[in-house]
Residue, then its C-alpha position, 0 to 999 in steps of 0.5 A: x500499500x502506497x501513500x502520496x502527499x502533495x504540498x503546494x508551495x505558493x507565494x501570493x497568487x503564483x505557484x512556484x512548485x509542488x513538493x511530492x513525497x512518495x512512499x516506495x518499497x525498496x527492492x533490496x531490503x523490502x522496507x519502505x522509503x520516502x522519495x521526495x521531489x519538487x515539481x514545477x506544476x500540478x500536471x507533472x505531479x499526476x504523472x509522477x504518482x502514475x509511474x512506478 
């Protein structure tokens, strides 16, 4: 089971970027690790969570 979090980083009315935190299962140990990326817009965030 994977969880996802999307936080929008704003300053005023403009969106600077979106911080995405994805929980991914490690192939080596089987433990879950958190992968964090900052993406420029919301459309890329949807693609980010769609890929495995």
